[in-house]
N, C-alpha and C positions, 0 to 999 in steps of 0.2 A: 658932318653934324649928325645926320641920321644914324650913322654907325656908332657914334659916341653915346647917343641916347639909348640905342638898342643895347649897347654894352652895359650901360648903367642899370637899365631895367633887369638885364640878365643877372648882374651881380647882386642887385637887391633881392631878386627871387631866391638866390642861393643863401643870402644872409637870413631871409625869413624862414627858409626851410631849415637852416641850421639852428635858428632860434627855437623853432617848433620842436625839432628833434631833441635839443638840449632840455627844453621844458618837459617834454615827454619822458626823457631819461631821468630827470630829477623826480618826477612823479612816480615813475616805476621804482626807482631806488628807494624813495620814501615809503612806498607801499611794501616793498620787500622788507625794509627795516622794521616797519610796524608789524607786519604779519608773520615774519619768519624770525627775525633777530630779537626784536624788543617784545619779550613776553609780558611785560608790564601792561602794554596797551591791550593785548588780548585778554589778560586777566581782568582789566577794567571793563572791557566790553562784555565779557562773559558774566562778570559779577553783577552787571546791571540787569541782565536777563535771567541768570540762573544762580542757584546756590547749590554747589556740589558738596554733599556731606559724605565723608568717609565712614563706612560701616565696618567697624572692627570685629574680627572673628573671635569666637571663644577659643581660648588657648586649650590645648589638649590636656586631659586629666592624667594623673599619675597614680598608679596602683603598686602595691607590693606583690611579691610572688604568690601570696595567698589571696589575691584579689581584694585586699583591704585598701580602701580609698585613702590616699595620702594627701593629694593636692587637687583642689577643684577651684571653681570660679565663683565670684560674687559680683553683682552689679556695682559699678562705680560711675562717677560722673565727672567729666572734665568741663571746665569753663573755657569756651572758645570766643574769639573776637575777630571781627573784620575791621581793620583800622579805618578804612575809608568811610565806614558807615557809622562810626562813633559820633554822637552829637553831645551837646552839653548835658551833663547829668550830675547828680549829687554824688561826688566821689566818696565822701565820708560815709554816706549811707551804704554805698556798695561795699566799702571796706568792712564796715560793721557786719554786713550780711554774710560775707564769706570768711570773716574772722581773721583779717590781716590788718596791719598798720598802713597808714598812708605812704610811709616811706617805702614799704614793700611794694605797694602798687606802682609807685613811680619807677622803682628799680626794675620791676618786671616789664613795664612798658618800654623802658630804655633797652633792655636785653632783647626784646622782640624786634626792635627797630635796628639793632646793631648787626650789620651784615657780616661782621667777623664772627659773631656768635651764632647768627641765624642766616647762613648764606642764601637760603631760599626765600627770604622775606619779600613779601609784596603786600602793599596796603589793601589790595583787593582780594587777597587769598586768606582763608581762615587760618588763624594762628592760635596755639594753645596758650591761654593765660594762666590757668591753674589746673592741676590734675588731681584726681581722686578725692572729690568732695564726698563727705559722708552723706548717708541717706537723709539725715536730719538737716544738714546745711543745704543739700540739694532742694529739699522741700521748701525751705524758707526762700531760697533764691528764685525758685520757679514762680512763686507767688509775686515776686517783685520784678521779674525779668523785663516786663514792659517799660519799666522806668529807666532801663539801661540799654539804649539803642546801640546795636553793633555787637552785643554779647548774646550768646546762645549756649545751650547745653549739648554736650556730646556724650552719648552713652558709651561706656567702656566696661571692662571687667577687671577685677584684681584677684590675686591669688588668695586662697584660704587654705589653711592647713589643719588636718584632722588630728595630727599628733605634734607634740612639741619637740620632735626628734629629727635626726638626719638632716640638719640644716645645711651642712657643707656638702652632703651628697646631692640633695635636691637643688641647692643653689637659690638664687634670688633674681628678681626682675628689677631693672632700673632703666632710666632714660638713656637713649642712644647718644653717642657723641659724634663729633664731626667726622671722625675716621670711619665710624660705622656707616654713616650716610654716604660717604665717598666710596666705600667698598661694596655697598649693596643698595641698589635703587629702590628696594622695597621700603626703605625707611625714609621718613621725613623728620624734621625737627620736632621734638616732643614725643616721638614714638617710644615705646618700651621694648626691651629685648632681654633675653637671659644674660645675666652678667657673670654667673658662676655655676658650678655644679652641672647637673643634668640639664637644667634650664638653658645653660649656655651650650653644652655639647650637642644638644638635640633641638636647638633653636629653630632651625628650618623645618623640622617636623612638627614641633609644638605650636608654632605661631599661626598656622593656617594661611588663608589668603584674604586680603581686604576686599570689601565690596564698596559700591558707591551708590548714592541716591541723588538724583538730579531734580531739584525743585525749581519751579517757575516763579519768577517775580513779576509784579506789575510795575508801572512807571514810578510808583512811589517806594518800590523795594519790598512791598508786602508779598508774603508767600501765597501763591494761588493754587498750589497743589503740585502734583508730580508732572514733570515734563513728558508730554505724550503718553500719559497714563503709565509711566514707569517703563516704557519700551526700552530705554537705554540704561536702566538701573542694573547693577550687578550685585547679586546676593553674596555675602561673605561666606567663605568655606572654613569651617571649624578645623582647628589643628587636630592631629592624630593623638590618640591616647597612648601612653607608655605603660608597660608592665615591667617593674624593676625585678631584678634577682634578689633584692634585699628582703629580708624577713624583718618586719618592723618590730616584732616582739623581741627578737634577738638584739636588734639595734638599740631598742629602748633599754633593755637589761644591761647591755654593754656600757651605754652612756651612764647608767645608774652606778655601775661598779667603778667607773672612772671619774666619778664626782670628786672634786678637790684634788685632782691629779693632772699631770701633763703626760700625754703619750697617745697610744693608739691600740685598737684591737681590730684585727682583720680576720675574717673567716671566708674561706673559698670552698666551693664544691669541686673537688678535683676532676670529677667525671665530666664537667661541663665548663669549668672556669668561671662559673657564676659567683659573684661576690654576695655572700649572705649577710655580711655585717661589715661595716666600714666606719668604725668609731674614731673620731679625733677629739682629744680632750685638751683644753676645755672647749665647750661648744655653746650654743645659744638656741633659744626658741625661734624658729624661722618666721613666726608671725610678726616679730618686732621689726622686720624689714619690709613691711607692707604699709601702704597708706602715706599720709602726709608727714608722718614722723620718721619715715625711712632714713632721710638724710641725717637727722640728729642721732638716731640710734646707730647708724653705720659709723658715724664719727666716734661715738662712744666705744664701739667694739674695736675700732682701729687704735684707739688710745689705750686700750687694756694691755698692760705689760705681758700678760700671758698669751696674747695674740689668738683669740678665738676664731678669727677669720682665716687663720693659717691651717690648711688641711694637712695635719701631720701624717696621716695614713699614706698619702701619695707624694707629699712634698717634704716631709721631715726626713733628714738623712742622719743616720746614726752608725757608729761603729757596732758591728753585729755581735762582738764578743764571741763567746764559745759556741753560739748557734752556727757560726761560720765553719766550725770543725766538720759538720756534715758535708759541706761543699769541699773542704780540704780533703777529707777521706776519699770522696769520689774522684777528685783530681789525682791523688797519689796512686790510687788503685788503677785508674785509667792509664796513667803514664808508666805503669810497671815499676814504680818506685817501691811499692810495698805489695805484699800479698796477705792473705789471712794468717800466714805463718810468720810474718815479720814481727819481731819483738824489739821494743826500745825500752831502755831503762829510764827510771825517774827517781831522783833523789830529793824529792820535795821541791824540785825546780829543774830547769834546763841546765845541765852541767856546763856545756861549753860557754854559756852566757853568765857564768858565775852564779848559777842558781836562779837566774832570771830569764824568762818570767817564772815566778814561783808557781808551785803546784800544791794541792792539798794531799793529805795522806791516802794512799791506796796501794794495792799490790804492785810489785815491780819485779822484772820487766813485764810488759803486757802487749797484746796485739790490738788490731784495729777495733774489734767489737767491744772488748772491755774498755779500751781507751775512750771510745765514744760514750759508753755507759757512765764512766767515772769522770769524764771531761778532763783527761790528762793533757796538760799543756805541753809537757816535754815530748810526748809522742809525736805531736803534729809539728813541733819545732824541728825535731830530728828529721821528720819526713820532708819538710820544706828545704832543710839544709841539703839532704840527699839529692833532691830534685835540682836545686840551683847550683850545686857544686859538681854535679856529674857531667863530665865533658863528652861522654860517649855518644850521646844523641844530638846535642847541640853544642857547638864549639865555644860560645860565649855566654856569660851569665845574663847578658841582655836578651839573647834569644830564648834562654830557658825561662826567664821571668815573663817574657811576652807570650810564651806558650801557656804558662800558668794563667795569665790574664785572659787569653782566648777561651780557655775552658770555663773560666768564671763567667765571662760574657755569654758563653753558650748556655749556661744555666740561668741566665736572666739578670745577672748583676752588671753594674756599670753601664747600663743602657735603659732606655724607656721600654717598658713592656708593651705599650700601645693601648692602655686603658681608655675607655670612652668617657673620661673625665678630664677637664682642663688642668694644665699646670703640673702634670706628672714630672717628677724629677728622675734623673738617671742614676743618682748615687755616684760612687767613684770606685773604680778598680784601677790602681796605678799601673803604668807601663814603664818600660826601661828608660824612656826619655825623661820621665819625671825624676827618677833617681840619678840619671846622668846630670841633670841640672842641679839637683840638691847636693850631690857629692862630687861634682866636677869630673864625672866619668870614672871615679875610683870607688867602687863599692862591691860588696860580696853578700853572701847569704846572711852573714851576721848583721849587716846593715838594715835588713828588712825582715828579720826573723819574726817580728810582732805580727806580720801579716798572717802567720800560721794560726793565730788564735783570734782573728777578727779585730785586730787593733791596728795601730799605725794609720796608714793613709786609706784604709778600706772604709767606705761609707755605703750604707744600704738603706732603702726605705722599708717601712713595715710591710707594704704589699709585696715587695720583692722577697722578703723573708718568708711570708706566707706562701708565695709561689714556689719557693724552694721546697717547702714541706709538701705542697701539692705534687710537685715533680717527683719527689722521692716516693710518695704514695702511689703514683702512676707508674713507677719503675722506669722513668726516663723520658717522659714527655709532659707537656702542659698545654692547656688551652689558654689563650690570651685572656687574662682576667677582665671581666666586664660587669658593669652594674645594671645595664638594661637587658632584660630577658627577651622582650619582644616589642615590636612597634605595630600598632593597629594596621592591619591590611598589608603588611610588608613581610617578605621572606627574611629569615635571619641573615645577618651580615656574615659573609663568608670568612671574614677575618677572625670571627669568634667561634667558628665551628671546626677550624682546621687544627690538627695536632702539631705542636712545635716540639720536634724530637731533639734531644741533645745528642752529642756524639759519644756519650759514655755508655758502656755495655750495661744491659739490664741486670746482669748478675751482680754488678757492683752496687746497684741500688738495693738489692736484697740484703747485701752485707751491711750497708749503712742502716737500713731499716731494722735489722736485728740489733745493732748497737743502740739505736734510739728506743727500741722496745726494752732493752736491758736498762737504759737510764730510768725508765718508769718502774720496772719491777724490782730494781735493787741499786739504782744509781742516784744521780743528782736531782732527778725530778719525780721522786716517788709520790710527792704530794698531788700529782695530777692523775693518779691511778683511779680508775672507776671499776666497780665489781662486775658490771654488765657489758663492758666493751674493752677490747685491747687497745690501749692508747700507746702511741710512740711519741717520744718527745726529746727535746734538747734545750737545756738552759743556757743562758748567757748572762754574764756579769761584765758589762762594758765600762771601762774607765772613761771619765769625762774630764775636761780641763778644770772644772770647778765642781764642788759639791760631791755628794755621794754618787756611786756608780749607777748606771742605768740597769734596770732589771728587765730581762728579756726571756721569752720562751717561744719556741716554735714546736709544732706537733701535728699529728693527724690521727684519725681513728675511724673505723677499726684498722688494724694493721693490714688486713687483706680486705678487698672490696671496700676500699675507703669511701666514707661519705663526706667527711669534712676535714679541712686543714685549717690551722689557726696560728696566728702570731700575736703576741702581746708585748708591747713596749711601755714601760713605766719609767719616765725620766726621774733620776735620782731615787729610784726605789730600792737600791742596794742589790743584794744577791738575787740572781734569777729565781731561785727557789723560794725566796721570802715573799715576794709580791706577785710577780708575773705568773708563777705556777698556780697559786690558789685562785687567781682571777681566771686563768684559763680553765681550771677544773670546773668552776661555777658556770662558765660559758658553755663548756661541753655538756654538763649536766642539763642545762637549759635547752640545748639543742636536741639531745637524745630523749629527754623525758618531758620537755615542755614546761617543767616547773622545778623548783628547788625542793628537795625532800625536807620535811620538818626538822630532821636532825642536823641539817646543814644550813638552816635559816640563820644561825648565829654567825656562820662564816660570811653569808651574804650581807648581813647587817654590818659586820666588822669591816669588811673591805669597802662597802659603800661609804661608811663614815670615816675611813682612814684618810687622813690628809697628808699628801706628799707634794709639796710645792717648793720651788726654788727659794733659797734663803732670802734673796732680795725682795720676795713677794710676801713671805710669811710675816 
């Protein structure tokens, strides 16, 4: 009996100990959940005692190469709310004060609470209700804020633009999306970031670092001042300033000349690779994508059939037409297909092709330098035929075409150059696999002869064409084109100070340069000649699937110790000499002289007012 009682007491003790341990485990697990896993509880606890206000830094300012201020900051005001602190208030009065409809109010509250749209939502954490109030609306709301418990004002800055130019270069600011937040812990719902242009490429430099201010609450939630006199506050760090290579005066003049046209103007300093001018037409005033009207204006630009948000200078891909003959000449010389003594005949067209492609009247036969000067189609068709049909060096036409492609890529075509702007396109230089698919493996030089004159499957961007001109000016190397000249307090990016050499002999560049100089002195682009500087150039008239041909020009000046390279593309402008050449001449005059001479003001006015738009838009 005694043994049984003793055994029962012993078992009861173990049961009690197990119960105590189980209860303790439950408490520990619950504490762990509340303190480590469930951030909502911590947010609630913190919000009762503290109000943590994010202090947003000033975004870095942007200057042009001549220290002219392009982009700066103005104060703006966001309406914030803490959902758990909202009490009954006059909703209609609030809506009238901030200038929205009741439906918009309800929709915004629903969006804030929707965890699919706002993954970081907590009723105890500040949420952005509305951004970028005007100073006038802010003043009105500030007077009434006591009527709307749970709402407060967050100071921010918005971008301000000194010039109505370079919108696509500078880019714009917009709210971050879920992917941005997932990719970078810096951002929370409602933050802004650069969405395009320099603002996007240099976001991490321009944005700075956020600060925080911790305010102490009393039992009724009223602010009592800074927690421990600001001991744990962090001051925001402003973003770094950027100096662009861009010359805003050149940029503005280029945009003026491209009014009512579609196309691009690119100007590069060959000695550095710095982009002096990057015009894409049509364009828009960057200030319209700032403030509460940003969404409406962005939608308007997106709906425009001329696509002003599309940066044609780095994203537009075009057949280069006869400007490509400069690259063809370098390729044929490098491969030993031709020398300066090689002559090909021309009978108003390429004879083996039945007179196609056609050619305009000039002396015949002729060698490489006059062929470039007169833009002879037949010469370069003969040259490409010789290269693709010659079995001595490479046994198959596929290998010979791929060698041609490699040299073109070496000169910067068919690949991205590495600009410091987003969305750069690579263009297209076809390879043998493309033609094997197109012709089921049975093709020859006659199948691809249009490549010789920059037609067929060749596509280039305006910045690639300008880079070709810069490479010829440098006699065989180029610096990666870039739009930012310097970042405040940082050393230059090594990617933009290294020379990119092609595999083509410098002597061949001298030959092509002579041909391009001859085109200006007595060939197809005499209209770009300037009396005070030796200009070298090459026109292009590129066929399009519909409408008139594209008018294209590339060039550089002076011929020696070159200061600037230029490319002009005017969609549906017709002959290269008709529109692209005179626009290039005006741009070069602006570059070298700083202004247009009085006797040339007529030309400036004429090409500014000239309208060249696609048929479906006119």
